[in-house]
MOPAC internal coordinates of N, CA, C and O (Angstrom, degrees):
PM7 1SCF
backbone

  N    0.0000 0     0.00 0     0.00 0    0    0    0
  C    1.4808 1     0.00 0     0.00 0    1    0    0
  C    1.5132 1   108.34 1     0.00 0    2    1    0
  O    1.2310 1   120.64 1   -39.89 1    3    2    1
  N    1.2981 1   116.38 1   140.11 1    3    2    1
  C    1.4962 1   122.60 1  -178.82 1    5    3    2
  C    1.5184 1   108.88 1   -79.25 1    6    5    3
  O    1.2310 1   122.00 1   -33.35 1    7    6    5
  N    1.3454 1   113.78 1   146.65 1    7    6    5
  C    1.3989 1   115.80 1   176.17 1    9    7    6
  C    1.6138 1   109.02 1   -89.75 1   10    9    7
  O    1.2310 1   121.69 1   -43.21 1   11   10    9
  N    1.2792 1   114.38 1   136.79 1   11   10    9
  C    1.4667 1   119.29 1  -179.34 1   13   11   10
  C    1.5410 1   106.58 1  -112.41 1   14   13   11
  O    1.2310 1   123.60 1   -53.08 1   15   14   13
  N    1.3713 1   110.70 1   126.92 1   15   14   13
  C    1.4397 1   115.67 1   177.11 1   17   15   14
  C    1.5183 1   110.15 1  -120.84 1   18   17   15
  O    1.2310 1   122.11 1   -44.70 1   19   18   17
  N    1.2736 1   113.57 1   135.30 1   19   18   17
  C    1.4611 1   118.62 1  -179.33 1   21   19   18
  C    1.5144 1   108.75 1  -110.22 1   22   21   19
  O    1.2310 1   121.98 1   -45.21 1   23   22   21
  N    1.3715 1   113.81 1   134.79 1   23   22   21
  C    1.4369 1   118.14 1   179.92 1   25   23   22
  C    1.5500 1   107.79 1  -132.33 1   26   25   23
  O    1.2310 1   120.41 1   -17.73 1   27   26   25
  N    1.3046 1   116.82 1   162.27 1   27   26   25
  C    1.4480 1   121.50 1   172.78 1   29   27   26
  C    1.5018 1   108.61 1  -103.14 1   30   29   27
  O    1.2310 1   119.84 1   -52.02 1   31   30   29
  N    1.3010 1   117.91 1   127.98 1   31   30   29
  C    1.5109 1   122.57 1  -177.96 1   33   31   30
  C    1.5290 1   104.23 1  -119.92 1   34   33   31
  O    1.2310 1   124.17 1   -31.61 1   35   34   33
  N    1.3411 1   109.61 1   148.39 1   35   34   33
  C    1.4964 1   119.16 1   170.27 1   37   35   34
  C    1.5392 1   105.15 1   -74.92 1   38   37   35
  O    1.2310 1   120.38 1   -28.07 1   39   38   37
  N    1.2438 1   116.88 1   151.93 1   39   38   37
  C    1.4803 1   122.32 1  -177.34 1   41   39   38
  C    1.4707 1   108.53 1   -66.89 1   42   41   39
  O    1.2310 1   119.47 1   143.62 1   43   42   41
  N    1.3755 1   118.62 1   -36.38 1   43   42   41
  C    1.4245 1   121.77 1  -178.13 1   45   43   42
  C    1.5500 1   111.12 1   -68.73 1   46   45   43
  O    1.2310 1   119.57 1   144.68 1   47   46   45
  N    1.3925 1   118.42 1   -35.32 1   47   46   45
  C    1.4313 1   121.86 1   175.67 1   49   47   46
  C    1.5303 1   112.01 1   -64.80 1   50   49   47
  O    1.2310 1   121.11 1   138.57 1   51   50   49
  N    1.3007 1   115.49 1   -41.43 1   51   50   49
  C    1.4007 1   122.36 1   179.24 1   53   51   50
  C    1.5091 1   112.68 1   -64.74 1   54   53   51
  O    1.2310 1   120.81 1   139.35 1   55   54   53
  N    1.3485 1   116.05 1   -40.65 1   55   54   53
  C    1.4580 1   123.71 1   178.40 1   57   55   54
  C    1.5702 1   108.72 1   -62.60 1   58   57   55
  O    1.2310 1   119.80 1   136.44 1   59   58   57
  N    1.3297 1   117.99 1   -43.56 1   59   58   57
  C    1.4412 1   124.08 1  -177.80 1   61   59   58
  C    1.5617 1   108.76 1   -59.44 1   62   61   59
  O    1.2310 1   121.79 1   130.23 1   63   62   61
  N    1.3419 1   114.19 1   -49.77 1   63   62   61
  C    1.4825 1   118.84 1  -177.43 1   65   63   62
  C    1.4980 1   109.92 1   -62.89 1   66   65   63
  O    1.2310 1   118.43 1   138.29 1   67   66   65
  N    1.3065 1   120.59 1   -41.71 1   67   66   65
  C    1.4493 1   123.68 1  -179.33 1   69   67   66
  C    1.4933 1   108.73 1   -65.80 1   70   69   67
  O    1.2310 1   120.14 1   137.21 1   71   70   69
  N    1.3249 1   117.34 1   -42.79 1   71   70   69
  C    1.4472 1   123.15 1   179.69 1   73   71   70
  C    1.5688 1   111.16 1   -60.87 1   74   73   71
  O    1.2310 1   121.32 1   137.05 1   75   74   73
  N    1.3884 1   115.08 1   -42.95 1   75   74   73
  C    1.5081 1   117.13 1  -179.12 1   77   75   74
  C    1.5508 1   109.52 1   -67.52 1   78   77   75
  O    1.2310 1   118.89 1   141.42 1   79   78   77
  N    1.2839 1   119.73 1   -38.58 1   79   78   77
  C    1.4154 1   123.72 1   179.75 1   81   79   78
  C    1.5780 1   109.16 1   -63.95 1   82   81   79
  O    1.2310 1   121.07 1   130.73 1   83   82   81
  N    1.2670 1   115.57 1   -49.27 1   83   82   81
  C    1.4532 1   120.05 1  -178.06 1   85   83   82
  C    1.5716 1   110.73 1   -61.82 1   86   85   83
  O    1.2310 1   120.81 1   138.47 1   87   86   85
  N    1.3288 1   116.05 1   -41.53 1   87   86   85
  C    1.5200 1   119.95 1   176.66 1   89   87   86
  C    1.4798 1   109.95 1   -56.75 1   90   89   87
  O    1.2310 1   119.86 1   129.69 1   91   90   89
  N    1.3024 1   117.88 1   -50.31 1   91   90   89
  C    1.4778 1   123.63 1  -178.46 1   93   91   90
  C    1.4987 1   109.60 1   -57.37 1   94   93   91
  O    1.2310 1   120.01 1   132.19 1   95   94   93
  N    1.3139 1   117.59 1   -47.81 1   95   94   93
  C    1.4815 1   121.71 1  -177.99 1   97   95   94
  C    1.4711 1   112.99 1   -65.63 1   98   97   95
  O    1.2310 1   121.06 1   138.84 1   99   98   97
  N    1.3828 1   115.57 1   -41.16 1   99   98   97
  C    1.4472 1   119.83 1  -176.71 1  101   99   98
  C    1.5207 1   112.30 1   -70.05 1  102  101   99
  O    1.2310 1   120.61 1   146.43 1  103  102  101
  N    1.3454 1   116.43 1   -33.57 1  103  102  101
  C    1.5217 1   119.79 1   177.53 1  105  103  102
  C    1.4515 1   111.27 1   -54.35 1  106  105  103
  O    1.2310 1   118.89 1   145.53 1  107  106  105
  N    1.3381 1   119.72 1   -34.47 1  107  106  105
  C    1.4793 1   122.93 1  -176.28 1  109  107  106
  C    1.4761 1   107.53 1   -71.75 1  110  109  107
  O    1.2310 1   116.85 1   158.71 1  111  110  109
  N    1.2781 1   123.59 1   -21.29 1  111  110  109
  C    1.4727 1   126.00 1  -179.37 1  113  111  110
  C    1.5809 1   111.87 1   -89.48 1  114  113  111
  O    1.2310 1   121.72 1   159.09 1  115  114  113
  N    1.2493 1   114.31 1   -20.91 1  115  114  113
  C    1.5097 1   117.14 1  -178.36 1  117  115  114
  C    1.5015 1   109.99 1   -80.79 1  118  117  115
  O    1.2310 1   118.39 1   -57.20 1  119  118  117
  N    1.3005 1   120.68 1   122.80 1  119  118  117
  C    1.4205 1   124.28 1  -179.51 1  121  119  118
  C    1.4852 1   111.35 1   -61.24 1  122  121  119
  O    1.2310 1   118.86 1   -43.72 1  123  122  121
  N    1.3441 1   119.79 1   136.28 1  123  122  121
  C    1.4310 1   122.84 1  -179.22 1  125  123  122
  C    1.5511 1   106.34 1   -71.29 1  126  125  123
  O    1.2310 1   123.33 1   -36.68 1  127  126  125
  N    1.3636 1   111.22 1   143.32 1  127  126  125
  C    1.4767 1   119.39 1  -179.07 1  129  127  126
  C    1.5826 1   107.66 1   -65.42 1  130  129  127
  O    1.2310 1   122.00 1   -46.57 1  131  130  129
  N    1.3229 1   113.78 1   133.43 1  131  130  129
  C    1.4912 1   115.05 1   171.16 1  133  131  130
  C    1.5520 1   110.78 1   -77.85 1  134  133  131
  O    1.2310 1   121.62 1   -32.04 1  135  134  133
  N    1.2845 1   114.51 1   147.96 1  135  134  133
  C    1.4283 1   117.26 1   176.05 1  137  135  134
  C    1.4563 1   110.25 1   -68.08 1  138  137  135
  O    1.2310 1   122.16 1   -39.33 1  139  138  137
  N    1.3034 1   113.47 1   140.67 1  139  138  137
  C    1.5131 1   120.92 1  -179.83 1  141  139  138
  C    1.5228 1   110.47 1   -67.89 1  142  141  139
  O    1.2310 1   120.49 1   -53.90 1  143  142  141
  N    1.2509 1   116.67 1   126.10 1  143  142  141
  C    1.4509 1   123.79 1  -179.69 1  145  143  142
  C    1.5377 1   108.54 1   -80.23 1  146  145  143
  O    1.2310 1   120.39 1   -60.82 1  147  146  145
  N    1.3182 1   116.86 1   119.18 1  147  146  145
  C    1.3688 1   123.72 1  -177.49 1  149  147  146
  C    1.5025 1   107.99 1  -110.35 1  150  149  147
  O    1.2310 1   117.80 1   -65.01 1  151  150  149
  N    1.3635 1   121.80 1   114.99 1  151  150  149
  C    1.4214 1   126.37 1   175.82 1  153  151  150
  C    1.4982 1   114.49 1  -104.72 1  154  153  151
  O    1.2310 1   121.60 1   -44.96 1  155  154  153
  N    1.3109 1   114.55 1   135.04 1  155  154  153
  C    1.4409 1   123.61 1  -176.37 1  157  155  154
  C    1.5070 1   108.98 1  -111.77 1  158  157  155
  O    1.2310 1   120.15 1   -37.41 1  159  158  157
  N    1.3546 1   117.31 1   142.59 1  159  158  157
  C    1.4459 1   125.30 1   171.43 1  161  159  158
  C    1.5351 1   106.70 1   -74.05 1  162  161  159
  O    1.2310 1   122.77 1    -6.83 1  163  162  161
  N    1.3447 1   112.29 1   173.17 1  163  162  161
  C    1.5009 1   118.30 1   179.39 1  165  163  162
  C    1.5198 1   107.70 1   -64.75 1  166  165  163
  O    1.2310 1   120.78 1   136.32 1  167  166  165
  N    1.3578 1   116.11 1   -43.68 1  167  166  165
  C    1.4214 1   120.52 1  -178.30 1  169  167  166
  C    1.4058 1   112.71 1   -65.27 1  170  169  167
  O    1.2310 1   117.96 1   137.83 1  171  170  169
  N    1.3581 1   121.49 1   -42.17 1  171  170  169
  C    1.4050 1   122.93 1   178.94 1  173  171  170
  C    1.5578 1   112.49 1   -67.17 1  174  173  171
  O    1.2310 1   119.81 1   144.15 1  175  174  173
  N    1.3282 1   117.97 1   -35.85 1  175  174  173
  C    1.4902 1   123.58 1   177.80 1  177  175  174
  C    1.4413 1   111.02 1   -66.09 1  178  177  175
  O    1.2310 1   120.39 1   134.82 1  179  178  177
  N    1.3785 1   116.86 1   -45.18 1  179  178  177
  C    1.4592 1   120.79 1   177.59 1  181  179  178
  C    1.5411 1   111.22 1   -60.73 1  182  181  179
  O    1.2310 1   121.19 1   137.14 1  183  182  181
  N    1.3253 1   115.33 1   -42.86 1  183  182  181
  C    1.4523 1   117.56 1   178.41 1  185  183  182
  C    1.4959 1   111.80 1   -66.56 1  186  185  183
  O    1.2310 1   116.89 1   142.46 1  187  186  185
  N    1.3400 1   123.52 1   -37.54 1  187  186  185
  C    1.4373 1   126.47 1   177.76 1  189  187  186
  C    1.4973 1   110.78 1   -66.11 1  190  189  187
  O    1.2310 1   119.91 1   148.94 1  191  190  189
  N    1.3642 1   117.77 1   -31.06 1  191  190  189
  C    1.4913 1   118.68 1  -178.03 1  193  191  190
  C    1.5136 1   109.29 1   -95.13 1  194  193  191
  O    1.2310 1   118.74 1   173.05 1  195  194  193
  N    1.2961 1   120.00 1    -6.95 1  195  194  193
  C    1.4678 1   124.74 1  -177.69 1  197  195  194
  C    1.5205 1   111.40 1    61.69 1  198  197  195
  O    1.2310 1   122.52 1  -132.32 1  199  198  197
  N    1.3755 1   112.78 1    47.68 1  199  198  197
  C    1.4779 1   118.05 1   177.71 1  201  199  198
  C    1.5157 1   106.96 1  -134.06 1  202  201  199
  O    1.2310 1   121.68 1   -11.56 1  203  202  201
  N    1.3243 1   114.39 1   168.44 1  203  202  201
  C    1.4632 1   120.39 1   179.98 1  205  203  202
  C    1.5412 1   109.47 1   -84.90 1  206  205  203
  O    1.2310 1   121.63 1   -17.14 1  207  206  205
  N    1.2874 1   114.48 1   162.86 1  207  206  205
  C    1.4846 1   119.79 1   177.76 1  209  207  206
  C    1.5297 1   113.66 1   -59.77 1  210  209  207
  O    1.2310 1   118.74 1   138.37 1  211  210  209
  N    1.3077 1   120.01 1   -41.63 1  211  210  209
  C    1.5059 1   120.01 1   173.23 1  213  211  210
  C    1.4751 1   113.66 1   -60.53 1  214  213  211
  O    1.2310 1   118.92 1   142.46 1  215  214  213
  N    1.3256 1   119.66 1   -37.54 1  215  214  213
  C    1.4371 1   122.90 1   178.51 1  217  215  214
  C    1.5451 1   109.75 1   -67.91 1  218  217  215
  O    1.2310 1   119.91 1   138.23 1  219  218  217
  N    1.3222 1   117.77 1   -41.77 1  219  218  217
  C    1.4556 1   121.52 1   173.00 1  221  219  218
  C    1.4636 1   111.29 1   -56.47 1  222  221  219
  O    1.2310 1   119.72 1   130.90 1  223  222  221
  N    1.3659 1   118.14 1   -49.10 1  223  222  221
  C    1.4514 1   123.25 1   178.25 1  225  223  222
  C    1.5682 1   109.61 1   -55.18 1  226  225  223
  O    1.2310 1   119.05 1   130.56 1  227  226  225
  N    1.3075 1   119.41 1   -49.44 1  227  226  225
  C    1.4798 1   122.81 1   176.45 1  229  227  226
  C    1.5003 1   113.26 1   -60.06 1  230  229  227
  O    1.2310 1   119.04 1   142.71 1  231  230  229
  N    1.3195 1   119.43 1   -37.29 1  231  230  229
  C    1.4826 1   122.50 1   177.27 1  233  231  230
  C    1.4722 1   107.95 1   -69.50 1  234  233  231
  O    1.2310 1   118.59 1   144.09 1  235  234  233
  N    1.2769 1   120.30 1   -35.91 1  235  234  233
  C    1.4486 1   122.82 1  -177.20 1  237  235  234
  C    1.5313 1   108.31 1   -70.42 1  238  237  235
  O    1.2310 1   120.28 1   138.45 1  239  238  237
  N    1.3340 1   117.07 1   -41.55 1  239  238  237
  C    1.5002 1   121.05 1  -179.38 1  241  239  238
  C    1.5034 1   110.49 1   -65.09 1  242  241  239
  O    1.2310 1   120.68 1   140.06 1  243  242  241
  N    1.3584 1   116.30 1   -39.94 1  243  242  241
  C    1.4822 1   118.84 1   179.90 1  245  243  242
  C    1.4650 1   115.36 1   -82.15 1  246  245  243
  O    1.2310 1   119.08 1   174.38 1  247  246  245
  N    1.3339 1   119.36 1    -5.62 1  247  246  245
  C    1.4709 1   123.72 1   171.67 1  249  247  246
  C    1.5310 1   110.04 1    89.13 1  250  249  247
  O    1.2310 1   118.52 1  -165.86 1  251  250  249
  N    1.2999 1   120.42 1    14.14 1  251  250  249
  C    1.4517 1   120.65 1   178.62 1  253  251  250
  C    1.5246 1   108.69 1   -71.63 1  254  253  251
  O    1.2310 1   119.71 1   143.59 1  255  254  253
  N    1.3373 1   118.16 1   -36.41 1  255  254  253
  C    1.4185 1   126.20 1   179.32 1  257  255  254
  C    1.5102 1   106.97 1  -124.86 1  258  257  255
  O    1.2310 1   120.05 1   -51.34 1  259  258  257
  N    1.3397 1   117.50 1   128.66 1  259  258  257
  C    1.4012 1   122.33 1   179.24 1  261  259  258
  C    1.5291 1   112.66 1   -82.90 1  262  261  259
  O    1.2310 1   119.18 1   -45.96 1  263  262  261
  N    1.3397 1   119.17 1   134.04 1  263  262  261
  C    1.4375 1   121.87 1  -179.88 1  265  263  262
  C    1.5058 1   109.11 1  -120.32 1  266  265  263
  O    1.2310 1   120.44 1   -23.50 1  267  266  265
  N    1.3281 1   116.76 1   156.50 1  267  266  265
  C    1.4126 1   122.59 1   177.35 1  269  267  266
  C    1.5601 1   109.64 1  -130.04 1  270  269  267
  O    1.2310 1   122.18 1   -40.04 1  271  270  269
  N    1.3027 1   113.42 1   139.96 1  271  270  269
  C    1.4729 1   117.77 1  -174.51 1  273  271  270
  C    1.5741 1   109.14 1  -114.23 1  274  273  271
  O    1.2310 1   121.08 1   -46.38 1  275  274  273
  N    1.3134 1   115.54 1   133.62 1  275  274  273
  C    1.4407 1   123.06 1   173.85 1  277  275  274
  C    1.5346 1   106.71 1  -131.37 1  278  277  275
  O    1.2310 1   121.12 1   -71.20 1  279  278  277
  N    1.3461 1   115.46 1   108.80 1  279  278  277
  C    1.4332 1   117.73 1  -172.22 1  281  279  278
  C    1.5398 1   110.15 1    71.18 1  282  281  279
  O    1.2310 1   121.39 1    52.79 1  283  282  281
  N    1.2855 1   114.95 1  -127.21 1  283  282  281
  C    1.5154 1   116.12 1   172.86 1  285  283  282
  C    1.4950 1   113.48 1  -108.77 1  286  285  283
  O    1.2310 1   121.21 1  -161.31 1  287  286  285
  N    1.3710 1   115.29 1    18.69 1  287  286  285
  C    1.5116 1   119.72 1   176.71 1  289  287  286
  C    1.5257 1   108.06 1   -99.63 1  290  289  287
  O    1.2310 1   123.03 1   -35.34 1  291  290  289
  N    1.3012 1   111.79 1   144.66 1  291  290  289
  C    1.4717 1   116.91 1   178.92 1  293  291  290
  C    1.6370 1   104.30 1  -115.18 1  294  293  291
  O    1.2310 1   121.92 1   -53.73 1  295  294  293
  N    1.2653 1   113.92 1   126.27 1  295  294  293
  C    1.4266 1   121.32 1  -175.04 1  297  295  294
  C    1.5139 1   108.25 1  -125.23 1  298  297  295
  O    1.2310 1   120.08 1   -26.10 1  299  298  297
  N    1.3300 1   117.44 1   153.90 1  299  298  297
  C    1.4304 1   124.43 1  -179.28 1  301  299  298
  C    1.5601 1   106.74 1  -125.85 1  302  301  299
  O    1.2310 1   120.84 1   -42.80 1  303  302  301
  N    1.3359 1   116.00 1   137.20 1  303  302  301
  C    1.4516 1   120.04 1   177.78 1  305  303  302
  C    1.5603 1   106.25 1   -85.21 1  306  305  303
  O    1.2310 1   121.82 1   -49.06 1  307  306  305
  N    1.3695 1   114.12 1   130.94 1  307  306  305
  C    1.3942 1   119.07 1  -178.06 1  309  307  306
  C    1.6031 1   114.18 1   -55.27 1  310  309  307
  O    1.2310 1   123.20 1   141.14 1  311  310  309
  N    1.3551 1   111.47 1   -38.86 1  311  310  309
  C    1.4993 1   118.25 1  -178.60 1  313  311  310
  C    1.5576 1   109.53 1   -64.11 1  314  313  311
  O    1.2310 1   118.97 1   144.87 1  315  314  313
  N    1.2777 1   119.56 1   -35.13 1  315  314  313
  C    1.4674 1   123.57 1   179.29 1  317  315  314
  C    1.4763 1   113.07 1   -75.12 1  318  317  315
  O    1.2310 1   121.30 1   144.33 1  319  318  317
  N    1.3418 1   115.11 1   -35.67 1  319  318  317
  C    1.4654 1   118.95 1   175.44 1  321  319  318
  C    1.5444 1   108.98 1   -67.69 1  322  321  319
  O    1.2310 1   119.64 1   143.60 1  323  322  321
  N    1.3457 1   118.29 1   -36.40 1  323  322  321
  C    1.4462 1   117.91 1   179.15 1  325  323  322
  C    1.4881 1   111.79 1   -69.26 1  326  325  323
  O    1.2310 1   120.88 1   146.72 1  327  326  325
  N    1.3275 1   115.92 1   -33.28 1  327  326  325
  C    1.4565 1   121.47 1   177.09 1  329  327  326
  C    1.5355 1   109.79 1   -66.28 1  330  329  327
  O    1.2310 1   119.36 1   140.14 1  331  330  329
  N    1.2908 1   118.82 1   -39.86 1  331  330  329
  C    1.4366 1   121.30 1   176.36 1  333  331  330
  C    1.5382 1   110.64 1   -62.74 1  334  333  331
  O    1.2310 1   120.77 1   138.82 1  335  334  333
  N    1.3574 1   116.13 1   -41.18 1  335  334  333
  C    1.4768 1   120.67 1   177.34 1  337  335  334
  C    1.5052 1   109.78 1   -62.31 1  338  337  335
  O    1.2310 1   117.45 1   139.78 1  339  338  337
  N    1.3109 1   122.47 1   -40.22 1  339  338  337
  C    1.4099 1   123.23 1   176.32 1  341  339  338
  C    1.5412 1   114.40 1   -57.80 1  342  341  339
  O    1.2310 1   122.54 1   139.29 1  343  342  341
  N    1.3666 1   112.73 1   -40.71 1  343  342  341
  C    1.4558 1   121.02 1   178.50 1  345  343  342
  C    1.5260 1   108.10 1   -63.26 1  346  345  343
  O    1.2310 1   120.06 1   135.06 1  347  346  345
  N    1.2675 1   117.49 1   -44.94 1  347  346  345
  C    1.4857 1   120.93 1   178.63 1  349  347  346
  C    1.4876 1   114.67 1   -61.40 1  350  349  347
  O    1.2310 1   120.67 1   139.04 1  351  350  349
  N    1.2857 1   116.33 1   -40.96 1  351  350  349
  C    1.4385 1   121.96 1  -177.63 1  353  351  350
  C    1.5277 1   112.53 1   -66.24 1  354  353  351
  O    1.2310 1   119.21 1   155.72 1  355  354  353
  N    1.3630 1   119.10 1   -24.28 1  355  354  353
  C    1.4385 1   121.63 1   179.22 1  357  355  354
  C    1.5669 1   112.90 1   -78.73 1  358  357  355
  O    1.2310 1   122.20 1   176.04 1  359  358  357
  N    1.3103 1   113.39 1    -3.96 1  359  358  357
  C    1.4649 1   119.54 1  -174.93 1  361  359  358
  C    1.5255 1   109.61 1   -66.64 1  362  361  359
  O    1.2310 1   120.58 1   -27.58 1  363  362  361
  N    1.3235 1   116.50 1   152.42 1  363  362  361
  C    1.4762 1   119.53 1   177.35 1  365  363  362
  C    1.4754 1   114.34 1   -89.35 1  366  365  363
  O    1.2310 1   119.78 1   179.19 1  367  366  365
  N    1.3330 1   118.03 1    -0.81 1  367  366  365
  C    1.4114 1   121.31 1   174.41 1  369  367  366
  C    1.4578 1   113.50 1   -64.92 1  370  369  367
  O    1.2310 1   120.25 1   -36.28 1  371  370  369
  N    1.3876 1   117.12 1   143.72 1  371  370  369
  C    1.3789 1   120.69 1  -174.94 1  373  371  370
  C    1.5533 1   108.12 1  -117.67 1  374  373  371
  O    1.2310 1   119.81 1   -20.32 1  375  374  373
  N    1.2697 1   117.96 1   159.68 1  375  374  373
  C    1.4200 1   121.35 1  -177.22 1  377  375  374
  C    1.5128 1   118.55 1    84.37 1  378  377  375
  O    1.2310 1   121.62 1    13.12 1  379  378  377
  N    1.3127 1   114.50 1  -166.88 1  379  378  377
  C    1.4744 1   119.17 1   176.59 1  381  379  378
  C    1.5303 1   108.10 1   109.28 1  382  381  379
  O    1.2310 1   120.66 1   -17.08 1  383  382  381
  N    1.3168 1   116.34 1   162.92 1  383  382  381
  C    1.3895 1   121.10 1  -176.49 1  385  383  382
  C    1.5702 1   111.63 1  -103.41 1  386  385  383
  O    1.2310 1   121.21 1   -33.29 1  387  386  385
  N    1.2574 1   115.29 1   146.71 1  387  386  385
  C    1.4636 1   120.63 1   178.00 1  389  387  386
  C    1.5086 1   107.77 1   -97.54 1  390  389  387
  O    1.2310 1   118.75 1   -25.68 1  391  390  389
  N    1.3064 1   120.00 1   154.32 1  391  390  389
  C    1.4293 1   119.92 1   178.84 1  393  391  390
  C    1.4703 1   112.20 1  -101.01 1  394  393  391
  O    1.2310 1   120.10 1   180.00 1  395  394  393

């Protein structure tokens, strides 16, 4: 048999508890915000990476940086450029110039 306990609660305490429970439950129904997609032009990407446009073209051809084409424009996703930077940072090469 279950134990039944009776307590007296203030109305404000009861309201707070109900509000907290409702907030937790409603958060599961709210769709999570999608990350904002940031697209960079070739010029902006080269400037961000401190490289020339021909170097960016070579890196795109070799697959170091992923590019996306829409019409005759080539665009780069900021997230993918950052991922490429993370891969470069794990390299064992030392030295190099900073921009």
